[in-house]
Residue frames relative to the residue before (quaternion, step in Angstrom):
aa qw qx qy qz dx dy dz
M 1.0000 0.0000 0.0000 0.0000 0.00 0.00 0.00
I 0.3331 -0.7579 0.5299 0.1839 3.61 -0.78 1.01
R 0.3835 -0.7180 0.5313 0.2348 3.56 -0.84 1.00
R 0.6691 -0.5338 0.3415 0.3884 3.55 -1.22 0.61
R 0.6558 0.5203 -0.3182 0.4449 3.61 0.94 -0.87
D 0.6652 0.4933 -0.3036 0.4712 3.59 0.97 -0.85
F 0.6248 0.5522 -0.3304 0.4422 3.56 1.07 -0.79
I 0.6492 0.5127 -0.3121 0.4672 3.59 1.00 -0.85
K 0.6356 0.5276 -0.3233 0.4617 3.59 1.04 -0.82
L 0.6354 0.5391 -0.3126 0.4559 3.53 1.06 -0.87
L 0.6539 0.5070 -0.3044 0.4720 3.57 0.98 -0.88
G 0.6489 0.5276 -0.3120 0.4509 3.56 0.99 -0.89
G 0.6537 0.5118 -0.3103 0.4631 3.57 0.99 -0.82
A 0.6482 0.5146 -0.3120 0.4665 3.55 1.03 -0.83
A 0.6467 0.5271 -0.3209 0.4483 3.57 1.00 -0.85
T 0.6568 0.4955 -0.3049 0.4798 3.56 1.10 -0.71
A 0.6781 0.5115 -0.2885 0.4420 3.55 0.96 -0.89
W 0.6163 0.5937 -0.3524 0.3788 3.61 1.01 -0.77
P 0.6813 0.4559 -0.3179 0.4764 3.66 0.80 -0.86
L 0.6162 0.5480 -0.3462 0.4473 3.58 1.05 -0.73
A 0.6645 0.4960 -0.2979 0.4730 3.55 0.96 -0.88
A 0.6440 0.5223 -0.3219 0.4570 3.56 1.02 -0.83
R 0.6488 0.5103 -0.3175 0.4667 3.58 0.99 -0.85
A 0.6398 0.5298 -0.3247 0.4523 3.55 0.96 -0.83
Q 0.6402 0.5221 -0.3244 0.4608 3.57 1.05 -0.81
R 0.6561 0.5064 -0.3145 0.4628 3.56 1.01 -0.88
Q 0.6681 0.5083 -0.3026 0.4512 3.57 0.94 -0.85
A 0.6072 0.5729 -0.3550 0.4207 3.57 1.17 -0.50
I 0.5706 0.5757 -0.3895 0.4374 3.59 1.23 -0.36
P 0.3796 -0.7598 0.4737 0.2328 3.64 -0.52 1.11
L 0.3086 -0.7307 0.5844 0.1711 3.53 -1.23 0.63
V 0.1152 -0.7728 0.6228 0.0405 3.57 -0.95 0.97
G 0.2487 -0.7587 0.5835 0.1487 3.57 -0.94 0.88
Y 0.1280 -0.7751 0.6166 0.0516 3.59 -1.05 0.81
L 0.0031 -0.8124 0.5815 -0.0432 3.59 -0.57 1.16
G 0.0397 0.8024 -0.5918 0.0664 3.57 -0.71 1.12
G 0.4473 -0.7155 0.4738 0.2519 3.56 -1.04 0.72
A 0.6548 0.5145 -0.3058 0.4615 3.58 1.18 -0.54
T 0.6537 -0.4615 0.3847 0.4601 3.57 -1.25 -0.25
Q 0.6358 -0.5210 0.3949 0.4104 3.55 -1.23 0.35
Q 0.6245 0.5511 -0.3374 0.4387 3.58 1.05 -0.76
A 0.6805 0.4849 -0.2911 0.4658 3.58 0.91 -0.91
S 0.7147 0.4608 -0.2449 0.4657 3.57 1.15 -0.62
E 0.3473 0.7879 -0.4687 0.1974 3.61 1.25 -0.08
R 0.6947 0.4745 -0.2890 0.4569 3.59 0.81 -1.00
F 0.6713 0.4987 -0.2997 0.4591 3.56 1.02 -0.78
V 0.6099 0.5387 -0.3429 0.4692 3.58 1.09 -0.71
A 0.6583 0.5068 -0.3050 0.4655 3.58 0.93 -0.94
A 0.6626 0.5004 -0.3038 0.4672 3.59 0.98 -0.84
F 0.6235 0.5343 -0.3354 0.4618 3.59 1.02 -0.80
R 0.6449 0.5114 -0.3143 0.4730 3.58 0.96 -0.86
K 0.6319 0.5336 -0.3316 0.4539 3.56 1.01 -0.82
G 0.6477 0.5178 -0.3132 0.4630 3.57 0.98 -0.84
L 0.6223 0.5276 -0.3327 0.4729 3.57 1.02 -0.78
S 0.6749 0.5103 -0.2984 0.4417 3.57 0.90 -0.95
E 0.6124 0.5629 -0.3464 0.4337 3.58 1.12 -0.62
T 0.7223 0.3705 -0.2348 0.5347 3.56 1.24 -0.39
G 0.6951 -0.5313 0.2568 0.4107 3.55 1.23 0.48
Y 0.6528 0.5091 -0.3233 0.4584 3.61 1.23 0.18
V 0.0639 -0.7979 0.5991 -0.0208 3.54 -0.69 1.18
E 0.4667 -0.6982 0.4672 0.2767 3.56 -0.70 1.10
H 0.8081 0.2160 -0.2323 0.4963 3.55 -1.08 0.93
Q 0.6788 0.4288 -0.3098 0.5093 3.58 1.26 0.06
N 0.8221 -0.0852 0.0783 0.5575 3.57 0.56 -1.12
V 0.7349 0.2452 -0.2347 0.5871 3.57 1.24 0.49
T 0.2277 -0.7488 0.6081 0.1329 3.56 -1.14 0.71
V 0.1144 -0.7869 0.6039 0.0538 3.58 -0.93 0.91
E 0.1363 -0.7677 0.6224 0.0677 3.56 -0.86 1.00
Y 0.2068 -0.8138 0.5395 0.0621 3.55 -0.79 1.11
R 0.0008 -0.7509 0.6603 0.0112 3.53 -1.21 0.71
F 0.0594 -0.8031 0.5928 -0.0017 3.57 -0.89 1.00
G 0.4218 -0.7377 0.4800 0.2179 3.56 -0.93 0.94
D 0.2959 -0.7917 0.4841 0.2263 3.60 1.31 -0.27
G 0.7102 -0.4593 0.2542 0.4691 3.57 1.07 0.75
H 0.6055 0.5050 -0.3571 0.5009 3.59 1.30 -0.03
Y 0.1921 -0.8511 0.4793 0.0951 3.54 0.22 1.31
D 0.5781 0.5881 -0.3798 0.4191 3.57 1.20 -0.37
R 0.6079 0.5598 -0.3475 0.4431 3.59 1.27 -0.27
L 0.5209 0.6995 -0.3956 0.2878 3.57 1.17 -0.48
P 0.6317 0.5318 -0.3725 0.4236 3.67 0.85 -0.71
A 0.6681 0.4857 -0.3038 0.4748 3.61 0.96 -0.82
L 0.6530 0.5017 -0.3147 0.4721 3.58 0.98 -0.81
A 0.6303 0.5249 -0.3268 0.4695 3.57 1.05 -0.76
A 0.6414 0.5227 -0.3202 0.4614 3.58 1.03 -0.81
E 0.6079 0.5487 -0.3473 0.4569 3.59 1.07 -0.73
L 0.6853 0.4792 -0.2851 0.4684 3.55 0.86 -0.97
A 0.6616 0.5082 -0.3143 0.4530 3.58 0.88 -0.91
G 0.6335 0.5551 -0.3210 0.4330 3.57 1.10 -0.72
R 0.6258 0.5267 -0.3257 0.4742 3.56 1.25 -0.40
Q 0.3325 -0.7796 0.4666 0.2530 3.59 1.33 -0.08
P 0.0844 0.8234 -0.5541 0.0888 3.61 0.68 1.07
A 0.5759 -0.5795 0.4471 0.3641 3.55 -1.26 0.37
V 0.7751 -0.0586 0.0483 0.6272 3.57 1.21 -0.54
I 0.2012 -0.7537 0.6119 0.1306 3.59 -1.19 0.61
Y 0.2136 -0.7533 0.6085 0.1287 3.56 -0.96 0.92
A 0.1483 -0.7902 0.5926 0.0493 3.58 -0.84 1.05
E 0.1712 -0.7896 0.5855 0.0669 3.57 -0.55 1.21
G 0.8039 0.1628 -0.1585 0.5496 3.57 -0.41 1.23
I 0.5905 -0.6270 0.3808 0.3364 3.54 -1.08 0.71
P 0.6035 0.5331 -0.4004 0.4373 3.70 0.95 -0.52
S 0.6412 0.5100 -0.3193 0.4762 3.59 1.06 -0.74
A 0.6466 0.5228 -0.3193 0.4546 3.57 0.98 -0.87
R 0.6477 0.5109 -0.3223 0.4643 3.58 0.97 -0.80
A 0.6531 0.5303 -0.3161 0.4385 3.57 0.95 -0.90
V 0.6979 0.4552 -0.2788 0.4776 3.59 0.89 -0.90
K 0.6433 0.5471 -0.3286 0.4229 3.58 0.91 -0.91
S 0.6661 0.5171 -0.3063 0.4417 3.59 1.02 -0.77
L 0.6721 0.5373 -0.2811 0.4248 3.58 1.24 -0.43
T 0.8457 0.0843 0.0312 0.5260 3.56 0.89 -0.88
T 0.1806 -0.7534 0.6201 0.1234 3.52 -1.20 0.65
T 0.6640 0.5093 -0.2923 0.4629 3.56 1.30 0.12
I 0.6699 0.4635 -0.3106 0.4897 3.61 0.96 -0.77
P 0.4540 -0.6868 0.4873 0.2911 3.64 -0.76 0.95
I 0.1232 -0.7869 0.6037 0.0344 3.56 -1.01 0.89
V 0.0859 -0.7542 0.6492 0.0479 3.56 -1.07 0.85
F 0.0869 -0.8145 0.5729 0.0304 3.61 -0.83 0.91
A 0.0450 -0.7328 0.6717 0.0986 3.49 -1.45 0.15
F 0.2667 0.7490 -0.5750 0.1930 3.58 -0.71 1.07
G 0.6041 -0.6355 0.3795 0.2950 3.55 -1.30 0.23
E 0.6135 0.5696 -0.3522 0.4185 3.58 1.23 -0.14
D 0.5923 -0.5249 0.4593 0.4034 3.55 -1.37 0.07
P 0.3525 -0.7854 0.4630 0.2111 3.65 -0.37 1.16
V 0.6192 0.5190 -0.3513 0.4730 3.60 1.16 -0.49
Q 0.6637 0.5085 -0.2925 0.4641 3.56 0.89 -0.97
E 0.7062 0.4507 -0.2537 0.4835 3.58 1.06 -0.77
G 0.5006 -0.6974 0.3997 0.3213 3.59 1.26 0.01
I 0.4119 0.7147 -0.4724 0.3105 3.58 1.20 0.40
V 0.7866 0.0740 -0.0402 0.6117 3.60 1.04 -0.78
D 0.5833 -0.5938 0.4281 0.3519 3.55 -1.25 0.42
S 0.7750 -0.1184 0.0936 0.6136 3.57 1.07 -0.78
M 0.6220 -0.5543 0.3951 0.3870 3.57 -1.24 0.36
N 0.7260 0.4442 -0.2464 0.4635 3.57 0.91 -0.90
K 0.7860 0.1445 -0.0710 0.5969 3.56 1.10 -0.70
P 0.1107 -0.8350 0.5367 0.0498 3.58 0.27 1.25
S 0.7233 -0.4282 0.3164 0.4398 3.53 -1.32 0.06
A 0.7463 -0.4667 0.2546 0.4004 3.55 -1.27 0.47
N 0.8393 0.1876 -0.0788 0.5041 3.60 0.85 -0.86
I 0.7363 0.4000 -0.2346 0.4927 3.61 1.18 0.22
T 0.1345 0.7461 -0.6434 0.1060 3.53 -1.09 0.85
G 0.0979 0.8331 -0.5409 0.0608 3.58 -1.18 -0.05
F 0.5571 -0.5905 0.4934 0.3121 3.50 -1.25 -0.66
S 0.0929 -0.7839 0.6119 0.0493 3.58 -0.91 0.92
H 0.1854 -0.7979 0.5651 0.0978 3.55 -0.72 1.07
F 0.3576 -0.7978 0.4428 0.1987 3.60 1.33 0.21
T 0.1799 0.8204 -0.5212 0.1514 3.57 1.12 0.69
N 0.6859 0.4955 -0.2983 0.4417 3.58 0.88 -0.89
Q 0.6436 0.5197 -0.3294 0.4552 3.58 1.17 -0.51
L 0.6258 0.5318 -0.3331 0.4632 3.58 1.30 -0.05
I 0.3319 0.7706 -0.4881 0.2402 3.59 1.28 0.17
G 0.6675 0.5093 -0.3021 0.4514 3.59 0.90 -0.90
K 0.6514 0.5111 -0.3114 0.4663 3.56 1.00 -0.82
R 0.6274 0.5290 -0.3413 0.4583 3.59 1.02 -0.76
L 0.6554 0.5054 -0.3129 0.4660 3.57 0.95 -0.84
A 0.6413 0.5249 -0.3231 0.4569 3.58 0.99 -0.83
L 0.6517 0.5023 -0.3099 0.4764 3.59 0.99 -0.83
L 0.6230 0.5382 -0.3404 0.4542 3.58 1.00 -0.80
C 0.6614 0.5007 -0.3024 0.4694 3.57 1.02 -0.80
E 0.6299 0.5054 -0.3345 0.4857 3.59 1.13 -0.54
I 0.6549 0.5052 -0.3075 0.4704 3.56 1.04 -0.77
V 0.7783 0.1338 -0.0590 0.6107 3.58 1.05 -0.84
P 0.1146 -0.8644 0.4849 0.0678 3.62 0.51 1.16
Q 0.6597 0.5200 -0.3170 0.4402 3.59 1.12 -0.54
A 0.5397 0.6431 -0.3996 0.3680 3.60 1.24 -0.27
S 0.0961 -0.8017 0.5890 0.0323 3.57 -0.75 1.07
A 0.7292 0.3415 -0.2098 0.5546 3.60 1.19 -0.54
L 0.0371 -0.8222 0.5666 -0.0391 3.57 -0.48 1.24
A 0.2194 -0.7495 0.6051 0.1545 3.54 -1.29 0.38
Y 0.1875 -0.7427 0.6320 0.1175 3.52 -1.25 0.56
L 0.1837 -0.8054 0.5592 0.0706 3.58 -0.49 1.23
T 0.0426 0.8290 -0.5511 0.0847 3.56 -0.61 1.13
D 0.4997 -0.6622 0.4931 0.2620 3.56 -1.32 0.47
A 0.4096 -0.7456 0.4752 0.2246 3.58 -0.58 1.16
N 0.6862 0.5084 -0.2836 0.4362 3.61 1.11 -0.62
N 0.5965 0.5847 -0.3604 0.4153 3.57 1.21 -0.39
P 0.4639 -0.7169 0.4431 0.2730 3.64 -0.65 1.06
I 0.7248 0.4219 -0.2595 0.4790 3.60 1.12 -0.50
S 0.3628 0.7561 -0.4796 0.2583 3.60 1.26 0.22
E 0.6617 0.5325 -0.3175 0.4215 3.57 0.92 -0.88
P 0.6912 0.4377 -0.3091 0.4848 3.66 0.80 -0.81
D 0.6006 0.5483 -0.3611 0.4563 3.59 1.11 -0.60
A 0.6648 0.5016 -0.2995 0.4656 3.56 0.93 -0.92
K 0.6226 0.5357 -0.3353 0.4614 3.58 1.05 -0.77
A 0.6505 0.5085 -0.3112 0.4707 3.59 0.97 -0.88
A 0.6400 0.5252 -0.3226 0.4588 3.58 1.04 -0.77
R 0.6442 0.5207 -0.3246 0.4566 3.60 0.97 -0.82
V 0.6464 0.5201 -0.3145 0.4613 3.57 0.97 -0.89
A 0.6712 0.5003 -0.2939 0.4614 3.57 0.95 -0.93
A 0.6537 0.5134 -0.3171 0.4566 3.59 0.95 -0.84
A 0.6397 0.5258 -0.3249 0.4568 3.57 1.00 -0.82
A 0.6479 0.5198 -0.3111 0.4618 3.57 1.03 -0.82
L 0.6891 0.4533 -0.2638 0.5001 3.56 1.19 -0.61
G 0.4641 -0.6978 0.4309 0.3347 3.57 1.28 -0.09
R 0.5322 0.6214 -0.3989 0.4141 3.56 1.15 0.65
Q 0.4481 -0.6390 0.5539 0.2898 3.52 -1.26 0.56
L 0.0706 -0.8137 0.5768 0.0153 3.60 -0.93 0.86
D 0.1349 -0.7575 0.6354 0.0647 3.55 -0.93 1.01
V 0.2596 -0.7531 0.5834 0.1587 3.58 -0.86 0.96
M 0.1328 -0.7839 0.6056 0.0338 3.55 -0.72 1.16
T 0.0950 -0.8199 0.5643 0.0147 3.57 -0.57 1.16
V 0.0592 -0.7862 0.6148 0.0177 3.57 -0.91 0.95
A 0.3161 -0.7733 0.5279 0.1528 3.55 -1.06 0.81
N 0.7953 0.0309 -0.0140 0.6053 3.58 1.24 -0.33
A 0.7287 -0.4508 0.2986 0.4202 3.55 -1.33 0.19
C 0.6209 0.5731 -0.3424 0.4109 3.59 1.09 -0.69
E 0.6931 0.4960 -0.2749 0.4450 3.59 1.15 -0.54
V 0.4813 0.6939 -0.4316 0.3170 3.59 1.25 -0.23
E 0.6622 0.5029 -0.3148 0.4577 3.57 0.86 -0.91
G 0.6443 0.5294 -0.3179 0.4512 3.58 1.00 -0.82
A 0.6126 0.5516 -0.3452 0.4487 3.58 1.08 -0.72
F 0.6796 0.4708 -0.2932 0.4802 3.60 0.95 -0.82
T 0.5945 0.5457 -0.3636 0.4654 3.59 1.10 -0.61
T 0.6467 0.5102 -0.3054 0.4777 3.57 1.03 -0.83
M 0.6146 0.5486 -0.3456 0.4493 3.58 1.03 -0.76
V 0.6508 0.5065 -0.3135 0.4708 3.57 0.97 -0.87
Q 0.6556 0.5177 -0.3091 0.4545 3.59 0.93 -0.90
R 0.7330 0.4042 -0.2281 0.4973 3.59 1.03 -0.77
K 0.4327 -0.7344 0.4256 0.3039 3.56 1.36 0.17
I 0.1631 0.7881 -0.5618 0.1917 3.55 0.93 0.98
E 0.2679 -0.8079 0.5115 0.1180 3.58 -0.83 1.00
A 0.7889 -0.0123 -0.0045 0.6143 3.61 1.24 -0.24
V 0.1500 -0.8038 0.5733 0.0518 3.57 -1.14 0.63
T 0.1542 -0.7393 0.6417 0.1337 3.55 -1.21 0.58
V 0.3083 -0.7700 0.5400 0.1430 3.55 -0.98 0.90
D 0.4992 -0.6746 0.4681 0.2768 3.55 -0.85 1.05
P 0.4824 -0.6864 0.4587 0.2928 3.63 -1.04 0.69
A 0.2485 0.7714 -0.5415 0.2235 3.60 0.90 0.92
P 0.5674 -0.6284 0.4066 0.3434 3.63 -0.93 0.83
F 0.5659 0.6293 -0.3772 0.3760 3.60 1.09 -0.70
F 0.6747 0.5289 -0.3087 0.4120 3.58 0.94 -0.86
L 0.5326 0.5985 -0.4181 0.4283 3.59 1.21 -0.25
D 0.6518 0.5326 -0.3102 0.4420 3.57 1.04 -0.80
V 0.7834 0.2929 -0.1457 0.5284 3.58 1.05 -0.75
R 0.2738 0.8124 -0.4882 0.1632 3.58 1.20 0.38
E 0.6272 0.5423 -0.3553 0.4317 3.62 0.98 -0.75
E 0.6599 0.4985 -0.3049 0.4723 3.58 0.99 -0.82
I 0.6469 0.5188 -0.3231 0.4560 3.59 0.94 -0.86
I 0.6632 0.5029 -0.3024 0.4645 3.57 0.90 -0.95
S 0.6598 0.5111 -0.2996 0.4622 3.59 0.99 -0.87
L 0.6738 0.4869 -0.3000 0.4679 3.60 0.94 -0.86
A 0.6300 0.5273 -0.3350 0.4614 3.59 1.01 -0.78
A 0.6664 0.4876 -0.2963 0.4800 3.57 1.01 -0.84
G 0.6720 0.5212 -0.2994 0.4325 3.58 0.91 -0.94
H 0.7406 0.3680 -0.2041 0.5239 3.56 1.04 -0.79
R 0.3784 -0.7615 0.4473 0.2773 3.56 1.37 0.07
I 0.3954 0.6803 -0.5029 0.3577 3.54 0.87 1.06
P 0.3647 -0.7337 0.5265 0.2269 3.64 -0.48 1.11
A 0.0436 -0.8158 0.5763 -0.0196 3.58 -0.92 0.92
I 0.1432 -0.7590 0.6278 0.0959 3.54 -1.19 0.66
Y 0.1966 -0.7920 0.5761 0.0459 3.53 -1.06 0.93
D 0.5560 -0.6333 0.4254 0.3298 3.56 -1.29 0.11
Q 0.7721 0.3137 -0.1720 0.5253 3.60 1.19 -0.37
S 0.5563 -0.6346 0.4304 0.3201 3.56 -1.06 0.78
L 0.5046 0.6465 -0.4315 0.3757 3.61 1.19 -0.36
F 0.6276 0.5388 -0.3360 0.4505 3.59 1.08 -0.67
T 0.6931 0.4547 -0.2898 0.4784 3.61 0.86 -0.90
Q 0.6245 0.5298 -0.3362 0.4650 3.57 1.08 -0.67
S 0.6918 0.4514 -0.2599 0.5001 3.57 1.23 -0.53
G 0.7136 -0.4598 0.2514 0.4650 3.58 1.27 0.14
G 0.4601 0.6696 -0.4578 0.3611 3.59 1.26 0.10
L 0.6302 -0.5836 0.3693 0.3548 3.56 -1.19 0.53
A 0.8038 -0.1390 0.1524 0.5580 3.60 0.70 -1.04
S 0.0671 -0.7753 0.6255 0.0553 3.54 -1.28 0.40
Y 0.0058 -0.7750 0.6318 -0.0085 3.52 -1.21 0.65
G 0.4376 0.6821 -0.4954 0.3127 3.55 -0.64 1.09
A 0.6475 -0.5056 0.4006 0.4058 3.51 -1.35 0.13
D 0.5384 -0.5977 0.4866 0.3407 3.52 -1.28 0.45
R 0.1960 -0.8322 0.5112 0.0878 3.58 0.01 1.31
V 0.5774 0.5671 -0.3779 0.4497 3.56 1.16 -0.50
D 0.6647 0.4869 -0.3022 0.4794 3.57 0.97 -0.84
A 0.5910 0.5613 -0.3639 0.4509 3.58 1.13 -0.61
A 0.6511 0.5047 -0.3087 0.4753 3.59 1.00 -0.83
R 0.6238 0.5306 -0.3397 0.4626 3.57 1.05 -0.74
Q 0.6787 0.4869 -0.2955 0.4638 3.57 0.87 -0.93
A 0.6184 0.5298 -0.3424 0.4686 3.58 1.11 -0.66
G 0.6260 0.5324 -0.3293 0.4650 3.58 1.08 -0.74
A 0.6505 0.5050 -0.3084 0.4762 3.55 1.02 -0.83
C 0.6211 0.5344 -0.3326 0.4670 3.58 1.10 -0.74
A 0.6376 0.5154 -0.3212 0.4740 3.59 0.99 -0.84
G 0.6403 0.5306 -0.3168 0.4561 3.57 1.05 -0.80
R 0.6408 0.5152 -0.3302 0.4637 3.58 1.00 -0.74
I 0.6287 0.5138 -0.3347 0.4782 3.57 1.08 -0.68
L 0.6240 0.5246 -0.3359 0.4718 3.59 1.02 -0.74
N 0.6880 0.4699 -0.2702 0.4825 3.57 1.14 -0.66
G 0.7286 -0.4730 0.2318 0.4378 3.58 1.24 0.19
A 0.5144 0.6410 -0.4317 0.3717 3.60 1.22 -0.16
K 0.3554 -0.7169 0.5584 0.2189 3.57 -1.15 0.61
P 0.5785 -0.6162 0.3990 0.3556 3.64 -0.91 0.85
A 0.6458 0.5438 -0.3239 0.4271 3.58 0.98 -0.83
E 0.6778 0.4808 -0.2809 0.4802 3.58 1.24 -0.47
L 0.6668 0.4724 -0.2880 0.4993 3.59 1.30 -0.10
P 0.3264 -0.7667 0.5162 0.1980 3.63 -0.28 1.20
V 0.5384 -0.5913 0.4862 0.3523 3.56 -1.19 0.57
Q 0.2955 -0.7712 0.5435 0.1503 3.56 -0.81 1.05
Q 0.2437 -0.7656 0.5790 0.1386 3.57 -1.19 0.59
A 0.5963 -0.5798 0.4221 0.3605 3.53 -1.19 0.59
T 0.1560 -0.7837 0.5957 0.0814 3.54 -1.00 0.83
K 0.7122 0.4083 -0.2386 0.5188 3.58 1.26 -0.34
I 0.0173 -0.7801 0.6240 -0.0418 3.57 -0.54 1.24
E 0.1858 -0.8173 0.5419 0.0618 3.57 -0.71 1.10
F 0.0778 -0.7482 0.6579 0.0362 3.53 -1.01 0.94
V 0.0086 0.8193 -0.5681 0.0771 3.56 -0.47 1.25
I 0.1062 -0.7837 0.6112 0.0323 3.56 -0.99 0.93
N 0.2224 -0.7496 0.6101 0.1280 3.55 -1.05 0.85
L 0.2486 -0.8138 0.5109 0.1220 3.58 -0.16 1.31
K 0.5703 0.5780 -0.3824 0.4410 3.58 1.17 -0.50
T 0.6654 0.4804 -0.2905 0.4921 3.56 0.99 -0.85
A 0.6196 0.5447 -0.3421 0.4499 3.59 1.01 -0.79
K 0.6531 0.5129 -0.3107 0.4625 3.57 0.96 -0.86
A 0.6499 0.5204 -0.3117 0.4579 3.58 0.99 -0.85
L 0.6947 0.4505 -0.2606 0.4965 3.57 1.14 -0.65
G 0.4700 -0.6886 0.4290 0.3476 3.57 1.30 -0.13
L 0.4545 0.6894 -0.4442 0.3475 3.57 1.19 0.55
D 0.1798 -0.7405 0.6385 0.1084 3.52 -1.08 0.80
I 0.1769 -0.8222 0.5337 0.0889 3.57 0.09 1.30
P 0.5278 -0.6504 0.4380 0.3264 3.62 -0.80 0.96
P 0.5545 -0.6380 0.4235 0.3259 3.60 -0.94 0.89
T 0.6143 0.5597 -0.3523 0.4304 3.59 1.08 -0.64
V 0.6410 0.5004 -0.3147 0.4895 3.58 1.15 -0.64
V 0.6439 0.5203 -0.3173 0.4627 3.58 0.93 -0.90
A 0.6490 0.5408 -0.3208 0.4283 3.58 0.97 -0.86
R 0.6777 0.4929 -0.2953 0.4590 3.61 1.13 -0.55
A 0.5222 0.6573 -0.4098 0.3568 3.59 1.23 -0.26
D 0.4411 -0.6757 0.5263 0.2683 3.55 -1.10 0.75
E 0.7860 0.0494 -0.0203 0.6159 3.56 1.19 -0.57
V 0.1148 -0.7730 0.6222 0.0478 3.55 -1.02 0.89
I 0.1887 -0.7763 0.5949 0.0888 3.56 -0.70 1.12
E 0.0921 -0.8361 0.5407 0.0084 3.57 -0.62 1.13
């Protein structure tokens, strides 16, 4: 028989132990950091895909995993501080969306696992040692979108074969804009086309860039795969239509929104695969044991309704090569 005094002590011990157990349970929920250079709005599809990838490996946000988000809003100079904030939280893994984010996180830690997704060559950019055997704490997914700049220009020339003066619209704030523009110039020269690089630093300058294109008699334009352009895609598509300048983009979201054509890797699927990679690390895998994955799905989409509005008769051979035709 338990005496009253002993019973009270027992209750007191249980009351003390319960909060401790609850705290331990909360602490057992892993924390994932998410760092993106674009705005949260521009990253919505990628965030959703990343969550989907996590769920495929058994992790559901707000249930058994916590995700903390930081976005640079196009101000890439903010990324080092945002990366430091995330690293200071001691997450189980950090996801870096885009190469500026990957560079910011990589410079901070050699112990916290990092998963990335971006369009450049990760070996050439010094992010990993090799594709098959990445660095000790970092791995990810490369969709090589930026390496498809030449192919996009070539397709644009097939869509508008009479175009001799081309423009390349790029983001002045993006650290990789200069090498992208250089690749575009090389590709245009190989195609025997003149290329003007139009650089914009904010949304207010987009309209001015198209006005300049008209003044310079630009006959077609390709838009750099910078995250910023996702935020202003409706304006770009409207200006291209209003000035009757055929344009090609890197993501199908542009053609689905009324753009003429797009050619590029499925970046949404890349984010999903990166989420699944992060989930595998949460389950015990080491980044060094996970080879860097490459995009296998490249999408070429044509919007024939937009082509008709522009008075373009796209060659049937080009249409036949499209993965999707919007009519």
